[in-house]
C-alpha positions as CSV (number, residue, x, y, z in Angstrom):
1,M,104.8,112.4,97.0
2,K,102.9,115.0,99.5
3,I,100.4,112.8,100.1
4,Y,102.9,110.0,100.9
5,F,104.1,112.2,103.6
6,K,101.7,112.6,105.1
7,G,101.1,109.7,106.0
8,G,99.6,108.0,102.5
9,K,99.8,104.0,101.8
10,G,103.1,102.5,101.2
11,I,103.9,100.3,98.1
12,D,102.2,97.0,98.6
13,K,104.4,94.6,96.6
14,P,107.6,96.3,96.1
15,T,110.3,95.0,94.0
16,D,114.0,95.3,93.0
17,V,115.4,96.7,89.7
18,N,115.4,93.1,88.4
19,G,111.7,92.4,89.5
20,I,111.9,90.2,91.8
21,E,109.2,90.8,95.0
22,I,110.5,92.4,98.2
23,K,109.3,91.5,101.5
24,E,109.8,91.5,105.2
25,G,113.8,90.2,105.6
26,S,114.8,90.4,102.7
27,I,118.8,91.8,102.1
28,L,119.2,95.2,100.0
29,T,122.4,96.3,98.2
30,T,122.6,100.5,98.0
31,D,119.5,102.2,95.7
32,N,122.6,102.8,92.7
33,F,120.6,101.1,90.0
34,D,118.7,103.7,88.8
35,G,120.0,104.1,85.6
36,E,121.5,107.6,85.8
37,D,125.6,108.2,84.8
38,N,127.1,107.7,88.3
39,D,130.5,108.3,87.8
40,W,130.3,112.1,88.3
41,F,129.9,110.8,92.2
42,Y,132.7,108.0,92.1
43,K,135.3,110.8,90.8
44,T,134.2,113.7,92.9
45,Y,134.1,111.5,96.6
46,Y,135.8,108.3,95.9
47,P,139.0,109.5,93.4
48,T,140.9,106.4,94.1
49,W,138.7,103.2,93.8
50,T,138.1,101.2,90.5
51,K,135.6,99.6,88.5
52,E,135.8,96.9,91.0
53,D,136.1,98.8,94.1
54,I,132.2,100.2,92.5
55,D,130.9,97.4,91.4
56,K,132.0,95.9,95.5
57,H,130.2,99.0,96.9
58,W,127.4,98.7,95.1
59,H,126.5,94.9,95.6
60,K,127.2,95.0,99.2
61,P,124.9,94.1,101.7
62,T,123.1,97.6,103.2
63,Y,120.1,97.6,104.1
64,K,116.9,95.4,105.5
65,V,114.0,96.1,105.2
66,K,111.7,96.1,107.9
67,W,107.9,97.3,107.8
68,N,106.0,100.1,109.7
69,E,102.8,99.9,111.8
70,K,102.1,103.0,109.7
71,G,101.6,100.3,106.7
72,F,104.5,100.6,104.7
73,F,107.5,98.7,104.3
74,Y,111.7,100.8,104.9
75,G,115.0,99.7,104.6
76,E,117.8,100.1,107.5
77,G,120.5,100.1,107.7
78,L,122.3,97.1,108.6
79,K,126.0,98.5,110.1
80,E,125.9,101.3,113.1
81,P,127.0,104.7,111.9
82,E,130.5,105.4,112.0
83,Y,129.8,108.9,113.4
84,K,127.3,109.9,116.4
85,H,126.8,112.8,114.4
86,Q,125.3,110.5,111.5
87,G,121.4,108.2,111.4
88,R,121.6,105.0,111.0
89,L,121.0,104.5,106.9
90,Y,116.5,104.3,106.3
91,L,115.6,102.9,102.3
92,H,112.2,104.5,101.9
93,D,110.1,101.8,100.0
94,F,109.6,104.2,96.4
95,R,113.5,103.8,96.1
96,F,114.1,99.4,96.8
97,K,113.0,99.8,92.8
98,Y,117.0,100.9,92.8
99,T,118.5,98.3,94.6
100,K,119.0,94.3,94.6
101,V,117.9,91.7,96.6
102,V,120.6,90.4,98.1
103,L,119.0,87.4,100.7
């Protein structure tokens, strides 16, 4: 990871959790499809959410893929932050494999 963050090359042909190639302009879901048990997270931070609420959140269009001139793809949040102290959502290309392509 150190080389990656020091200006190393990004992933040439990133894919989503289903193996679909992600390209500039692709719309991605959140990066929740990592196979880990996320029950704890939702029970702790969203205790009133039902399984349907969680599923809807997981499949919600969240990022648009862009190309950085330094040589890598990244995902930028589609929505503006709710609060001024929050930055716009950002997703590194090495997390793309835990998303699903929506468009």
